C-alpha positions in Angstrom: 292.9 145.9 44.7 289.5 147.6 45.2 289.4 151.0 43.7 287.2 153.9 44.7 285.0 153.3 41.8 284.5 149.7 42.7 283.6 150.7 46.3 280.9 153.0 45.0 279.5 150.2 42.9 279.4 147.8 45.9 277.6 150.5 47.9 275.0 150.9 45.1 274.4 147.2 44.9 274.0 147.0 48.7 271.6 149.9 48.6 269.6 148.2 45.9 269.4 145.0 47.8 268.2 146.9 50.9 265.5 148.6 48.8 264.4 145.2 47.5 264.3 143.8 51.0 262.3 146.8 52.2 259.8 146.5 49.3 259.3 142.8 50.1 258.8 143.6 53.8 256.3 146.4 52.9 254.5 144.0 50.5 254.2 141.3 53.2 253.0 143.8 55.8 250.5 145.2 53.3 249.2 141.7 52.5 249.0 140.8 56.1 247.2 144.1 56.9 244.7 143.4 54.1 244.2 139.9 55.3 243.6 141.1 58.9 241.2 143.7 57.6 239.2 141.1 55.6 239.1 138.8 58.6 237.9 141.6 60.8 235.2 142.6 58.3 234.2 139.0 57.9 233.8 138.7 61.6 231.8 141.9 61.7 229.5 140.5 59.0 229.1 137.3 61.0 228.0 139.3 64.0 225.6 141.4 61.9 224.1 138.3 60.4 223.7 136.7 63.8 221.7 139.5 65.2 219.8 140.0 61.9 218.7 136.4 62.2 217.8 136.9 65.8 215.8 139.9 64.8 214.0 137.8 62.2 213.2 135.1 64.7 211.8 137.6 67.2 209.8 139.3 64.6 208.1 136.0 63.6 207.5 135.2 67.3 205.9 138.6 67.8 203.5 138.0 64.8 202.7 134.6 66.2 201.9 136.0 69.7 199.7 138.7 68.2 197.8 136.2 66.0 194.2 135.4 66.7 194.1 131.8 67.9 190.5 130.7 67.3 191.7 129.2 64.1 195.1 129.0 62.3 195.2 128.9 58.5 197.5 129.8 55.6 196.0 133.3 55.3 197.1 134.4 58.7 200.0 136.9 58.9 202.5 134.3 60.2 202.1 132.5 56.9 201.1 135.2 54.4 203.2 138.3 55.3 205.6 139.1 52.4 206.3 142.7 53.4 207.3 141.9 57.0 209.2 138.7 56.3 211.1 139.1 53.0 214.3 140.9 52.3 214.2 143.2 55.4 217.2 145.5 55.7 219.0 145.8 59.0 222.4 147.2 59.7 224.0 146.3 56.3 222.2 142.9 56.3 219.1 141.5 54.7 217.0 138.8 56.4 214.2 136.7 55.2 211.9 134.7 57.5 209.7 131.7 56.9 207.2 130.3 59.4 205.8 126.8 59.1 203.0 125.2 61.1 204.4 121.9 62.5 200.8 120.8 63.2 200.2 120.8 59.5 202.6 117.8 59.1 202.4 114.1 59.9 204.1 113.2 63.2 206.8 110.6 62.5 206.6 109.4 66.1 202.9 108.5 66.0 202.2 107.8 62.3 201.0 104.3 61.5 202.6 102.1 58.8 199.7 102.9 56.4 200.0 106.6 56.9 203.8 106.5 56.2 203.1 104.5 53.0 200.8 107.4 52.0 203.8 109.6 51.5 205.4 110.0 48.0 208.2 107.6 47.2 207.7 105.7 50.5 208.4 102.0 50.4 207.5 99.2 52.8 211.2 98.7 53.6 211.7 102.3 54.6 208.4 102.5 56.5 209.2 99.4 58.5 212.7 100.7 59.2 211.3 104.0 60.5 209.0 102.1 62.9 211.8 99.8 64.0 214.0 102.8 64.7 211.4 104.4 67.1 210.1 101.3 68.8 211.6 100.0 72.0 212.0 96.4 71.1 214.6 94.5 69.0 212.0 92.7 66.8 212.2 93.9 63.2 209.1 94.5 61.2 208.3 92.4 58.1 210.7 94.5 55.9 212.5 96.4 58.7 215.8 96.2 60.5 216.9 96.6 64.1 220.1 97.6 65.9 222.3 94.8 64.5 222.0 96.2 61.0 223.3 99.6 61.9 226.0 98.3 64.3 227.5 96.2 61.5 227.7 99.1 59.0 231.3 100.2 58.0 230.8 103.1 60.4 228.3 101.6 62.8 226.1 103.3 65.3 223.3 102.5 67.7 219.6 102.9 67.0 217.4 105.3 69.0 214.8 102.7 70.1 212.7 105.7 71.1 210.9 108.7 69.6 212.8 110.8 67.0 214.3 113.8 68.7 214.9 115.9 65.5 213.5 115.3 62.1 217.0 115.1 60.5 217.6 112.0 62.6 215.5 110.4 59.9 218.6 110.5 57.7 220.1 107.8 59.9 217.4 105.3 59.1 218.1 102.7 56.5 216.9 103.7 53.0 216.4 107.4 53.8 218.5 109.5 51.4 219.0 113.2 51.2 217.1 113.2 47.9 214.1 111.6 49.6 214.4 113.8 52.8 215.0 117.2 51.2 213.4 116.6 47.8 214.3 119.6 45.6 214.0 122.1 48.5 217.5 121.6 49.9 217.5 125.1 51.6 214.1 124.4 53.1 212.8 127.9 52.1 209.6 126.5 50.6 210.2 128.3 47.3 211.1 126.9 43.9 214.5 128.6 43.4 216.2 128.7 40.0 218.7 125.9 40.7 215.7 123.7 41.8 214.1 123.8 38.4 217.1 123.5 36.0 217.4 119.8 35.8 221.0 118.5 36.2 222.6 121.8 35.4 223.3 122.5 39.1 222.6 120.9 42.5 220.2 119.8 43.6 219.4 117.5 40.7 215.7 118.0 39.9 213.2 117.0 37.2 213.2 120.5 35.7 209.5 121.1 36.1 207.8 124.1 37.8 206.6 122.2 40.8 208.6 122.1 44.0 209.1 118.7 45.6 209.5 119.5 49.3 210.7 116.0 50.2 209.7 114.2 53.4 210.9 117.2 55.4 207.9 119.1 54.1 205.4 116.4 55.2 206.9 115.1 58.5 207.5 116.5 61.9 208.5 115.2 65.3 206.6 118.1 67.0 202.9 118.4 67.0 200.0 119.5 69.3 197.9 117.2 71.4 194.2 117.5 72.3 195.0 119.5 75.4 196.9 122.2 73.4 200.3 121.1 74.4 203.2 119.7 72.4 204.9 116.4 72.1 207.6 117.7 74.5 210.5 117.7 72.1 213.1 120.2 73.5 216.7 121.1 72.7 219.2 123.8 73.2 218.1 126.2 76.0 215.7 123.7 77.4 218.2 120.8 77.5 218.3 120.9 81.3 214.8 119.3 81.4 214.8 115.6 82.3 212.6 113.1 80.6 209.4 111.9 82.2 207.4 108.8 81.5 209.8 107.4 78.9 211.3 104.0 78.5 214.9 104.0 79.7 217.4 102.7 77.1 220.7 103.0 79.0 223.6 103.7 76.7 221.6 103.8 73.5 223.4 106.5 71.4 222.5 107.5 67.9 224.9 108.9 65.3 226.0 112.5 65.0 226.0 113.1 68.7 222.4 112.2 69.3 222.0 110.7 72.7 219.2 108.4 73.4 217.0 108.4 76.5 218.9 107.3 79.7 216.6 108.9 82.2 219.0 111.8 82.4 219.4 115.0 80.6 220.7 114.8 77.0 223.9 116.4 75.7 224.0 120.2 75.7 222.4 121.4 72.5 220.8 118.0 71.7 217.2 117.0 72.0 215.5 116.0 75.2 212.0 115.0 76.0 209.7 116.7 78.6 206.8 114.3 78.4 205.6 112.6 75.2 202.0 112.5 74.1 200.6 109.2 73.1 200.0 108.2 69.5 196.3 108.8 69.9 196.6 112.5 70.7 199.0 113.9 68.1 196.8 116.2 65.9 197.0 117.6 62.4 195.6 121.1 61.5 193.3 120.6 58.6 193.7 124.3 57.7 197.4 124.1 57.1 198.1 120.5 56.1 198.9 119.8 52.5 196.8 117.4 50.4 199.5 114.8 50.7 199.6 115.0 54.5 195.8 114.9 54.7 195.7 112.0 52.3 198.3 110.1 54.4 196.3 110.7 57.5 193.2 109.3 55.9 195.1 106.1 54.9 196.9 107.0 51.7 194.4 105.4 49.3 193.1 107.0 46.1 189.8 107.8 47.9 191.7 109.4 50.8 193.6 111.6 48.3 190.3 112.7 46.7 188.9 113.5 50.1 192.1 115.4 51.0 191.7 117.4 47.8 188.1 118.2 48.6 189.2 119.4 52.1 191.8 121.8 50.7 189.4 123.1 48.0 186.8 123.8 50.7 189.1 125.6 53.1 190.5 127.8 50.3 187.0 129.3 50.0 187.0 130.4 53.6 188.7 133.6 54.8 189.6 132.2 58.2 189.8 128.6 57.3 187.7 125.8 58.8 186.5 126.9 62.2 185.3 123.6 63.5 186.3 120.1 62.3 182.6 119.1 62.2 182.3 121.4 59.1 183.8 118.6 57.1 180.7 116.5 57.8 178.2 119.3 57.5 179.6 120.3 54.1 179.4 116.7 52.9 183.2 116.4 52.4 183.5 113.4 54.7 180.9 110.9 56.0 180.0 110.9 59.7 181.4 107.4 60.0 184.8 108.4 58.6 184.8 111.5 60.7 184.4 109.4 63.9 187.6 107.6 62.9 189.7 110.8 62.5 188.1 113.4 64.8 190.7 112.8 67.5 193.5 113.3 65.1 192.5 116.7 63.5 192.3 120.2 64.8 191.9 123.8 63.4 194.4 125.5 65.7 198.2 125.3 66.1 200.7 126.1 68.8 204.0 124.7 67.5 205.8 126.5 64.6 209.1 126.2 63.0 210.8 129.5 62.1 213.7 129.7 59.6 215.6 133.0 59.2 218.4 133.5 56.6 220.5 136.7 56.9 223.0 137.9 54.3 225.6 140.6 54.7 225.5 143.1 51.8 229.1 144.2 52.0 230.0 141.8 49.1 226.7 142.0 47.2 224.7 138.8 46.9 227.7 136.7 47.8 228.3 138.1 51.2 228.4 136.2 54.4 225.2 134.2 55.3 223.9 132.7 58.4 220.7 130.7 59.2 218.9 130.2 62.4 216.2 127.5 62.7 213.9 127.4 65.7 210.8 125.4 66.7 208.7 127.2 69.3 205.6 126.3 71.4 203.5 129.4 71.9 201.0 127.7 74.2 203.0 128.8 77.2 203.9 132.3 78.2 206.7 133.1 77.6 207.0 130.8 74.6 209.1 127.6 74.9 212.0 126.9 72.5 211.8 123.2 71.4 214.6 123.3 68.9 217.4 125.7 68.0 220.0 125.5 65.3 222.4 128.2 64.3 224.9 127.9 61.4 225.5 128.0 57.7 222.5 127.4 55.5 222.0 124.1 53.8 
């Protein structure tokens, strides 16, 4: 028989259980509220980073449009502009911009076998595989491979059999690794960061010296100017509605990672399309912005070519506005008139196609806040400028 005292005890136990249940409910609601709040703040940071990146891209484009175009060299504001391009605060974000002249690189779509072999760590097998990837036939080079090799891989894919649409497509070619492609500069910022000079302590694995290895991404491009001032016509993203002209049709040829080869139609949304390729004889390299390695590869990759390339860079470094006319190379005694005749159609002193990389970081969580990167390639030879490539996402 339940006594009055026992009833009071049962009521007390019930009340305690109710209190426990309420505490649990409050804790769950509090946790969910904090989670929702963090998600909301994270999304706000993502939006801030997005528009900070866009602001950085537009700032770089404005500098490029204001730039004097008689010559383009590494002392111009688009290249040497620390105050306007580094750690710029904007609405609780910081953004950093880097502009690179694509005409200062060797065009992978037009480079000869000898020029490719002039690049560091390049082998005959990889050079022939690159040429086989971009040519339109199924006849492999001496050390190259054609479509059958790639189709019989564990995760097979078809070759392009056409010009490279983006430089990262090079990673699909046999023998090309991320170490060769990125070198030590995995974030493509052109700077020797701490983790890129600490040996094997942290990725990327490097040799621990104080010299940055930019990898093939620092020496190669699939966009470059021709003798008429235009580009090679590589377009993506907002220009993906443009159909290809004057290209060989390769119906159904589809590369890996969503890259669609040329079928005479428009490419997939956001992927690369062509608006008229220049021929191999018109892709030009800016001698004011090209590195010694690029110039050496252009000249044939021999030891004499590298010495000539070093002489060119040393000479241009003495000039405030760079080399104003390619004929200066002959007049200054750097290169013979006979050699100049061989390369005069392949060199220039101006540029129109630039890659712009902007990295934005939200400062809500200090240096470990949300980050976003936008990478764009623009052609400023037209007004308004033309976007040839656009990538938006997390940084490498």
